[in-house]
N, C-alpha and C positions, 0 to 999 in steps of 0.2 A: 273401316278406318274410324278410330275413336275421335272424340271431339277435339282433344289437344293437338292431334296430328293434323286434322282438318284446319284448325286455326293457324297452325304453322304454315301450311301450304297457302292459305289465303293471304297471310301477311307477306310471304315471299312473292306471290303474284302481284300484290299491290305495289311492292317495291319495283318490280320489273315494269309494270305499267307506268309508274311514275317516271322512271328513267326514260322509257320509250317516249312518253308524252313530252318531257322537257327537252330531250335531245332531238326529236323529230324522226320520222320514219326513215330507216335505212342509214342513219348517221353512223359513221365509223368512229367518231370521237365527239366529246362535248363541244368542241369548237366548230363542228360541221353542222350546218342547219340548211334546210331547204326552204326557200321562199317561193312565192308564186312566179318569180321571174328566173329562178335558178338557184343553185347551191352556192352558199357563201362559206368560206373557211376563215374563222376568226382566230383569236389568240387565247391560249389556255394559260391564264395568269394566276392560277390558284395559289402558287407559292409566293407570289410577290404582292398582289393586290387582293387576293381572295375572290377573284371574279373570272368569268369568261367575257371576252370583249370582241365586238365586231365593229370595225371603223371603216368609214367610207362605203357604206352600203347605198347604192343608188335607189332613190324612190321615184325619180322622174328622169326624162330625157334631158340632156344639157339644153338649156334655153338659149341657144345660139342661132344666128342666121334668122330664118323665118320664124323661129320660136321665141325670139326676143320680144318682150312685151306681149306674150301670149300666155294663156292659162297652161299650167304644167300638164304634161301627158305622160303616160306610163313609160318606163324605161324599156329599151330593147332587151328582150330575154337573152340569157346567155346559156350555152350548152355545157361548157366545161366549168368545173368548180372555180369560183371567183375568189381570189385572195382578198380578204378585208381586214388587214392588219395595220393599215395606215389611214390617217384622216384624209378625207377628200379635200379638194381645193376650197379655200375661203371664197365667198362670193365677191364679185368685183365691187370695189369701194375706193374711196380716197383715203390715204394713209392718216391714221390717228393712233394714239397710244393704245387704243382698244382693238386695233386691227392687226393683221399680219405684217411682217416685214417684207423686204424686197424678194425674199425667197418663198413667198406665199405660205409662211409658217411663223410660229413664234420663235424669234431669235433676236440677236443683238442689233439687227438692221432696222428694227421698228422705229427707232429714233431718227433714221435717215430718210424716211419715206413720207413725212408729213405732207399732206395735200397732194401727193402723187397717186396715180392709179395703181392699186395693188389688187391681188386676188384674180379670180377668173370667172367668166360667165358659166363655165362648166363646173357647177358647184352644188347641185341639188343632191346631197348625200346626207345620210344620217348615221348615227353611231349608237350602239347598243351595249350595255353592260348588265350582267346579271350575277348574282352570287354563284360561286363555284360549288354548286350542289345539284342533286338531281330533282329538286323540288319543282313542281309545275304549279300553274294556277296562281302565280305571284301577281300582286298589284303592279301597275305600270305607271311610271312617271315620265311624261314627255316634257322636256325642258326647252324653253325658248330664250336665247341669250338677249342681252340688252346691247345698247350702243346707239341710241337715238334713231334707230331704224336706218341709219346710214353707215354703220360700221359694226364689227363683231364677227366672230367665227367660232365654231365648236372646238377647234384645235387649241384655243387658248387654254393653258393648263388650269386656269381657274374653273373651267367647266368640265374637268375630268369627272366622269360619272361613277368611278369605282367606289369611292368612299360613300356616296349617297346610296348606291345599290346595296352595299354591305350594311349600312346603318339602318336602313328601312326594310331590308329583305325584300327588295323590289327589283323589277326590271326597269332600268333607266335608259331613256332615249333622248339624245340631243340632236337638233335639226339645224342644218344650214338653210337659209332662205334668202331670197333676193333682197337687195338693199337700195336705199336712195332712189334715184330716178329709174333704176332698173327694177325696183320692187314696187314703186308707186309712181305712176305717170298718167296724167289726165290730158289727153290730146285728141281732138276730134279725128284727125287723119289715121289714128290707130284703131278706131272703132269700126266694127263691121256692121253694126246695127242688127245683127242676127243673134248674137250671144250676149245677153245683158250682163252675165257674170264676168265674162272676159272684158267687156266694155267698161266695167267699173274701174279698171286701172289698178286695182288692188292685188297685184300679182304676188306680193309677199304673203298676204293672207291666204291666197289660193295655194301657194306653196305649202303653208302650214297645214291646210286642210288635206292636201295631197299626202303629206307625210303622215297625218293622223289616219288617213284611209289605209296607207301601207301598214301602219301599226295594227289597225283593226283586223286586217286580213291575214297578217303574218306573225304577230307577236306571240301567238300560242306556240309556234314552233320554237320560240326562245324561252318558253316556260312562263310567259305572261298571260294574264287574264284580260281579254279584250273588253270585258264588261266592267272592269275596274281600272279605268284610265284616269289619272289626274293630270290635267294640263297646267303646267307651272311656267311662269315667265318672270323675268327680272328686268326692271326699268322699262325700256321700250318693249321688251318681251311681255311685260305685264300689261302694257297698253294693248298689245296685240291680243292677249287673252281676253281683255274686256271687249274688244271689237268682235272676236269670234263668238262671244256670248250673245251678241245682238245680231249675228249674221243669220239671214233666212236659211242659209245652207246648213246651219247648225240647229237653229230653233226648230225647223220643220224637217230636218234630215233624218233618215233611217238607213242603217242603224245609227245609234248615237255614238259619236266618235270619242267623246270624253264624258266623264261623269262627276268629276270634282274639278275645282279650279283654285289655284294658289297664285294670285298675282303678287309678286314681291317688289315693293318699292316702285310702283308705277301709278300715275294718276292721269286723269283726263281733264282738260280745261280748254276753253276757247277764249279768245281775246275779249269777247263780250262779257265774260264773267270773271275777269281778272282786273286788279288795279292797274293803272297806267305804269308802263315800264316792265311789267312781268311778261315772260315769254310763254305763250300757250303751247301745250303739247299737241294740240290738234288745230287745224284750220278748216274753214268751210271748203266745200268742193270748188267754189269760185276762185279761191287762192291757188288751189292745185291746178286749175285750168289756166290761170294766169302764168304759173310757172311753166307748164307744158308749152304754151304758145310762145313764151319768152325764150325758152330753150331752142325751139325751132327757128325763130326769127334771128336770134343771135348766132346760132350755128351757121346759118346761111351767110351772115355777114363775115364771120370768121373765115369761112371757106371761099370768100370772094365772089359768091353768087349774088350778093346784094351789097349795097353800100350803106343802107340805113334801114330803119324800121319800115318806112313806107315802101321802099323797093323790095324788101324781103316779103312783105305782105302781098305785093303784086306778083312776086315769083310764086308764092304759095297758091294764089288764086288762079294762076295759069297752068297749074299741074293738078293731076288727079290725086285723091287721097292715097291711092295705092302707090303712086310715084313718090309722094312725100314720105310714106312709110318705108319704102324701099331705100330712099336716101338716108333716113335716120338709122335704119338697121345696118347700113354700110359703114357707118362711122365707128371708129374704135372707141372703146370705153375711155381711154385716155383723153381723146379729143372732146368727148361729151362732158367728162368731168372737169376738164380745163375750162370749158365755156361756163359750166355751172359755177365753179369756184371763183371765176374772175368777173365775167360780165353780168351773170345773174345775181351774184352776191352784191354787186353794186346797186342792183335794183331791189335788194332785200327779198329776193325770190329764190335764194339758194344759200347754202346747199340743202337746207331743210326748213321750208316755211311751215312745216306741220304736216304730219301724215294725214292723208285724206281717206275717207271711207265712202262707201256707196250712199251713206246718209249723212246729212249735216248734223244729225242728232245722235251721236254714238251712244248716248245714255238713255234713249227713248224707252219708256217703261212698258209700252204696249207691244214691244217686239224684242224679247230677250228670253233666254232660257233660264228657268228657275232650277238651280242646283246648288248643293253645298259649296261654299266658297270661303276662303280665308284671305283677307285683303288688308293691305296697309302700305305705309310709305316711310322710308328712312327720313330722318330729320333734314338731311341735306336736300332731298327732293321736295319734301313738304314746304321747305322755306322758299321754293320757287313758285308757290301758288298752286301746286297740284292738289287735286282733291280726290279722295277715294270714293268711287261711285257707291251709291246706296244699293248694293246688290242684295237680293232677297236671301235670307238665311246666312248672310255673311257675318263672320266674327270680325268686327271692325276694331282697329287699334284704338281709335278715339274713345271707344266705350270702355277701354281697359277690361275687356272680358278676360276670363281666366284661361290659362293654358289648357286646363282640363276641358273647358267647353270647346276650344278649338280642336282638341284631340278627338272629341266626340263627333264634331262636325265633319272633319276630314279623316274619317276612320280608315279610308282606303290606303293612306300612306302613314298611318299611325304616328301622328304628331305627339311629341313627348315633352312634358313640362320640364323646365329647369328651375333652379332655386330662385326665389323672389329677389328683387333688387333691394339693396340696403338703403338706398336713398330714392324714394319715389318721386321727389321733386326733380331729380336729375334724370331719372329713367323714364322712358316713354311707356313702359309696360312692365308687368311683373315677370315676363319671360326675358331672361337676361343670360347672355353668354359670359362666362367668367373671363376676366382680362388676362393679359400676359400669356405665358406659355400654354395655359389651359385653353385659351381661346383658339390657339392655332394648332392644337393637338389633333392629329388625324385629318387635317385639311388637304394634305398632299400638295402643298403649294410648291411649285417648281421655282428655282432661282430665276429671277426676271432680269437678265443682263441689260436690257434696254433702259431700265429704270436708273441704273447706276450713273448714266451720263445725261439723262433727261432732267431729272429733278431729284430732290431729296426723297428717298423711298418711303419714309414713314407714313405720311398722309395717304398716299396711294395704297400702301400695304394695308393700312387699317381699313380703308374703305373696301378694297377688294376682298380682304379677309372676311369682313363682315358679310358681304354679299355671298361669298362662297359658303361660309358657315350657315347662313340662312338656308341656302339650297341643300347643303349636306344634312344638317340636323333638323330642318323644317321647323326651326324655332321662330315663331312669329309674335311680335317683332323681335329685333335683335339690337343689342347695344354692346359695344366694346367699351369697357370701363378703363 
């Protein structure tokens, strides 16, 4: 066999191996992939979005019943191929314009559910998009939505990952995680004293780590490279990225679950380092403990088991921690959220007195993972007193570093520069998204019917378009002119 023939056979073999690697062993179509828990059947959307997509892939058991306020555990394996063409439930939350409507999805009922319980506790699902090609070994982007850590969901059209997967030639993963008092709760009666990680009360962060573990173990079957994972978060999602950068589970964990960080428009601040009247994004653990105790005491009063704070405290003292935990787990999300939004809000302990972490110093420099990061804040967020942490190797917006430097720092997702701003006094940075139709081109924004009767759509449209464009094009920072 001559050299040219051998070369032809080798190239053909490489193509076959690439297809086999990206599709997964035994797959009958590019939409069929095998995970460690079973086969999933996604959607072949090459003709419409240029991607293959898997929506509603479970990465943990539903945190219901005894698993409420527990660390996430592996999902139950399935034997028959599992359809994954629809988004999973949004996590339970109270209605806001950034959350689902009455039907647990994005629709025109969003404006009718403000401050009502929406979503479901059965919500720990993730979604995967990848370019419709046989290529394997692609970089991976895991995106964490914002919403003050009390609202948000991956099925919001603004978080559709198809455009981002195509524009970066990457595998994109979006993750649902627990929110509000179901994602962050500090209450002694829920602590076992055995598992310090679970006793931290940071269930939302544990959800994200569980999803990252799923990605590490399974993303190669979807054509992704588990050693090239970028963790990206927007607003509260960015704050969660910062928290994970300081988590002992990440700093000392093996294997490494992510290797780049892109916090979009999120800052960390405590009341002690803000001017009077500003709202901190984080509060010390003592505030979270006060919220947890107040939730328990006021729920007992609401249920008629006590008449005031003193009698509620006496009731708690007369029952074991296990009995109190069982009582709280028996309460519906609607009941707990009602207590939070009425009685605790009057005490300035709800609905969100500030996310708590296992440490009162989320920015402590002696315990953080040093990795390439791109960080910054939108003008609207920065105006509230948020500060971008001084992350090592971070390309910080305030330094007006070049887009080219950021591209080099975050090479796994191939950040690309855009034209410089015409007016540097008005622009926050040389990286600018063109205004008008160019700004919205390719964002795949769906029509948002709820906005038509809630408020004039333009301010919301511009803000959400900006956040979507930042995620899609990875242009840091972003300004709509």
